[in-house]
ZATOR-244829 format. One record per residue: x, z, y of N, C-alpha, C in turn; residue in three letters. Coordinates in pm, whole numbers, plus 32768, in hexadecimal, padded with zeros to 4 digits. Each point is the difference from the previous one (the first is absolute). Last residue first. Layout:
! residues N
XZYXZYXZYALA ...
! end
This chain:
! residues 163
5979292BEF4880138085803B7F8080517FF0LYS 806E7E7C7E9A7FD7800E808C80158091802DLEU 80D57E977E777FCE8087801A7FE280078096ARG 80557E697E5D8006803680887FCB808F8002ALA 80AF7E267EBC7FCF80898005800B8032808FLEU 80127E227EC48004803280897FC0808A7FFCLEU 80F67ECB7E697F9780598030801880218092PHE 808F7E457EC2802C806B80597F8780538029THR 80A17E8D7E537FA0803380628041806E8053ASP 81207E677F1E7FBF807F7FE07F9F8024806FVAL 813D7E487F177FAF8031806F7FBB80817FD2PHE 81DE7F6D7F2A7F707FE57FFB7FC0802E8082ALA 81DF7FFB7FC27FD77FE17F777F6E7FD37FFAGLU 80C9807D8191806F7FB57FC97FE37FD67F72GLY 7EC380E48112806D805C7FDF80817FB87FD8THR 7E3C7FA08148804C7FC67F93807A80567FE7PHE 7DFB806880E080927FFF800B803E7FC17F84ARG 7E1C801A803A80308006808A80977FF0800DASP 7E6C7FFE7EA880757FA77FFA80437FF48088ARG 7E5C81018053801D7FC17F8080727F9B800CARG 7F6981CD80FC80247F78802880337FB97F83LEU 7EB681B7806480637FC87FA480167F70802BARG 7F3B81E081077FF17F797FCC80717FDB7FA2GLY 7FB381B180C67FA17FB580517FED7F737FCCGLU 80A782037F48800F7F707FED7F927FB98050VAL 80CB81DF80907F927FC47FB6801C7F6A7FF2VAL 812A81EE80637FE67F74801E7F907FCE7FA4PHE 80D481C17FFB7F837FEB80477FE27F718028GLY 817180C57EF080148023808D7F847FE08054ALA 80127F8F7E36800B8092800480148032808FLYS 7FFE7E2F7FB87F7A80377FEA800280988003GLU 819C7F1F801D7FB17FEA80787F74803C7FF1PHE 8117800C7E878033805980697FB07FF18081ALA 7F9D7ED97E997FD480897FE380308062806CARG 809B7E4580157F708004801E7FCA808D7FEBLYS 81BC7FB07F817FF0800380927F6D80098026ALA 80637FCF7E3980328082802E7FED800C8098ARG 7FA07E627F207F9480657FFA802E808B802EPRO 809F7DFF8028803C807F80287F96806F7FFEASN 7FB37E257FBA806580217F9B80458085801DILE 7EBF7F3381287FBC80397F8B8060801D7F8DASP 8088801882117FF07F9E7F967FBE80407F86LEU 7FC080988206804280277F847FE57F957F97VAL 7FDA808582387FEE7F977F9D805180287F85TYR 7F19812C81AF80707FD97FAB7FD77F8D7FA7ALA 7F73814681E57FDD7FAB7F8F807E7FD97FB4TYR 7F018153819E807D7FD87FBF7FD87FB47F82VAL 7F0880B281F07FFC7FBF7F7D808F7FE67FD1ARG 7F9F80CF81A17F7D80157FC37FFA7FCC7F71GLN 819980D381657FC87F8B7FBE7F7B80257FC0LEU 8154810981167F717FF1801B7FC77F7D7FC8ASP 81C680E07FE77FEE7F7980367F6F7FE08023LEU 808081B17F4F80627FE080677FE87F788042ASP 7ECC80927EA0801480698066805A7FD28071SER 7F9F7EDC7E8A7F82802A803D801480648071PHE 817A7F5B7F0B7FB77F8E80387F83802C804AALA 80FE81457F1580487FD080767FB27F8F8043LEU 7F5C80957E687FEE8068806580437FD88083GLU 804A7EEE7E917F777FEF80327FE38068806CILE 8193801F7F1880077F9280607F757FE18038VAL 802081537EB780498026807A80047F8E8066ARG 7F3B7FB27E567FAF8060804D804680268082MET 80ED7EF17ECE7F927FB680417FAC805E8055LEU 814C80C27EFC803C7FB5806E7F957FB1804BALA 7F7C80E17E7A80208061806A803C7FB9807AALA 7FAE7EFC7E7F7F82802A803E801980608073THR 81757F807F017FCA7F8F804D7F7F80238047GLY 80C0813E7EDA80507FF1807A7FCA7F8F8057ILE 7F7280A97E3C7FAA800A8076804A7FF18083GLY 80AF7FCF7E3A7FFE808B802C7FA580148079ARG 80A47E5D7F127FA9804F7FA77FFE80958021ASP 81967F0C80E27F8C7FC47FBF7FB880647FA6THR 81A8803581087F87800780527F847FC87FBEGLY 81BB80007F417FE5808E801E7F7F800F8050GLU 80BE7E527F9D7FA580357F987FE680958011THR 80687EA08190804A805B7FA97F9F803D7F9CASP 7F647EDB8155806A7FB87FBA804E80537F9DGLY 7E1C7FC181198048806F7FBF80677FBC7FA8ILE 7ED27F5581BF80507FE17F88804080827FD1VAL 7E5D7F35816D804E806A7FC180507FC77F8DILE 7EA57F9481DA80507FCD7F90805380747FC9ARG 7E3E7F858161805580657FC380477FBF7F8AVAL 7F137F4181E580127FF27F70805F806E7FD0GLU 7EB0802281B880857FDD7FD07FFD7FF07F69ALA 7EBA804881F9800F7FF87F6F80907FDD7FDELYS 7EE77FFD81B7802280867FCB800380017F67ARG 7FC07E9C815F7F9980177F9A801780817FB3HIS 812F7F9D81597F807FD580387F8F80217F9DVAL 81C980457F8B7FCD806A80567F7A7FDB8042ARG 811A7F837E377FAF7FBA80627FBC806A8057ASP 81AD7FC37E887FAF8060804C7FBC7FB58073ILE 811E7F6F7E6C7F9B7FB7804F7FA2805F8049ASP 80E6810B7E99802B7F7D802E7F8E7FBF804DALA 80C381F37F2E7F8E7FC2804280347F7E803BLEU 80D7811E7E4B7FFE7FD5808B7F7A7FCA802ATRP 816C81027E747F747FE580227FFE7FD88094VAL 817780497E3D7FE17FEA808D7F6A7FE8800FASN 816B810B7E817FAC7F8E80257FEF7FF58096GLY 8114814A7F197FC07FC47F8A7FAA7F868021VAL 81A5816C80AB7FB17F8F80327FC67FB67F88HIS 80A18213803E80167F867FB37F9D7F95802EARG 805181E080947FFB7F8A805880207F7F7FB4ALA 7FC781E47F6480827FBC7FFE80087F818053ASP 7E8881517F948056801F8072807E7FAC8009PRO 7E6C7F137FC1802E807F8037802880567F8AVAL 7FE47DCC804F7FD580767FB5803B807C8041LEU 7F837E2380FC806A80537FC77FC380767FB5GLU 7F967DFF80F27FC0806B7FB48071804D7FBCILE 7FFF7EC781D3803880197F7C7FB180727FC1ALA 7F457EA18186802E80857FD9803D7FFF7F74PHE 7F447EBB81CD803680037F79803D80887FE2LEU 7EAC7ECC815E803880877FF2802880117F6FARG 7F6A7E518172802A80327F7C8035808D800DTHR 7F817EDD81737F977FE37F9E801F80347F74ASP 811B800281917F93805D80187F907FEE7F9BTHR 823D7F9D80227F797FD57FDA7F99806D801CARG 81E9801B80367FBD7FBC80707F707FDB7FE0ALA 812680CB7EBA7FEE805E80707FB27FC28074ALA 80897EFA7E787F8C80577FED7FE3805A8079LEU 817C7EC17FB17F927FDA80587F86805B7FF4GLN 8189803F7EEE80298009808D7F8D7FDF805FALA 7FCC7FC97E267FFE808C80298022800E8094PHE 80197E517F447F76802F7FFF7FF980908032TRP 81A87F4D7FBE7FC17FC580777F6F802D800BARG 80ED807E7E7E8033804880767FC07FCB8080ARG 7F9A7F1E7E6F7FC780867FFE802C8051807BHIS 80BC7E567FB47F737FF480287FBF8089800BGLU 81B47FF77F537FFF7FDE808F7F717FF18035ASP 804180497E2B801E8077805080007FE48097PRO 7EC97EC67ED88090801E8006801780808050THR 7E4F7F677EC980288016808B809580257FFFVAL 7E9E7EDA7E9E805F806D8016802380078096GLN 7E1E7F367F60808F7FE380008053807D8018ARG 7E137FED7FDD80277F837FC080977FE87FFAGLN 7E7981A47FF980747FD2804E803B7F8A7FB6ARG 7E73812D7F947FFA7F72801E806D7FD48061ASN 7FA781B17F197FEA7FF880917FF97F708032LEU 8053806C7E337F89804E80237FDB7FF48093LEU 818E7F2B7F607F8A7FC27FC27F80804A802AARG 819F80B280857FE27F85804B7F847FBD7FC7ALA 80B281757F1D7FB68026807A7FD97F858050LEU 81067FB47E857F8080397FD67FAC80298079ALA 81C07F5780477FA07F9B7FD17F7880397FD9PRO 815380B981807FE480207F747F957F9F7FCBASP 80AC802081CF80337F997FA87FEB801C7F6CASN 7F72812F81577FD17F7F803080287F927F9FTHR 80A781B37FBC7F737FF37FD87FC87F788028TRP 81B58065808D7FFD7FF67F6D7F707FEE7FCFALA 803F805181CB802B7F797FDB7FFC7FEE7F68LEU 7FA581AD80A47F947FA4802680257F717FDATHR 8147814D7FC87F9880097F9A7F8C7FA1801EARG 81598017813E80347FCE7F817F9580027F93ASP 7F9E80B481BB80077F6E7FF5802F7FCE7F79LEU 7FBF81CC80D17F9E7FCF7F9F80127F6B7FDEHIS 80FE80FC814D801A803E7F7F7FA37FCF7F91GLN 7FCC7F8181D1806F7FBA7FBE801F80387F74PRO 7E0F805D8099807F80028047806C7FB87FB4GLY 7DC08067803580687FB97FB5807E7FFA8054LEU 7EA68193803880157F78803280737FBE7FB3PRO 7EFB816C7EF880617FFE806C80087F708035ARG 7EB4815C7EAF801B7F7C803B806380128071LEU 7FA2812C7E237FF57FF78091801B7F71802BTHR 7F9B81617E3280107F7B80377FF080078097MET 
! end
């Protein structure tokens, strides 16, 4: 597994995952994204200093199986939110998500000199919670009935890892 900066070659699969109903439920995405919206989002990424987005690729064939990113990078308080999606079943149940989290954490702590990374995980997504915990994140709290999935309110876990 390797991380590569998200590029144009990753856009089609990223859009498909964004609009996949099962993934949208786990990530609490409320609406579909059009191809034009997706292209505009990607075009503005290069100018952003608060986000670092990477494609997760399998080695040696460079199969794009997911994305991981640092969002809301706060250079004053030296922290960022970590987000991840494994959209291709080739990347599930193999430790790929945990490995990707470990690599992006290394980048956050070493290259960006952050002191804290954190994540929000819905309680309906135990696979993601387990991956974060295996990557050294600790549950700091449970936000009760924090998010509405379109069907019901669910709890959200706040997990974090310190440098």
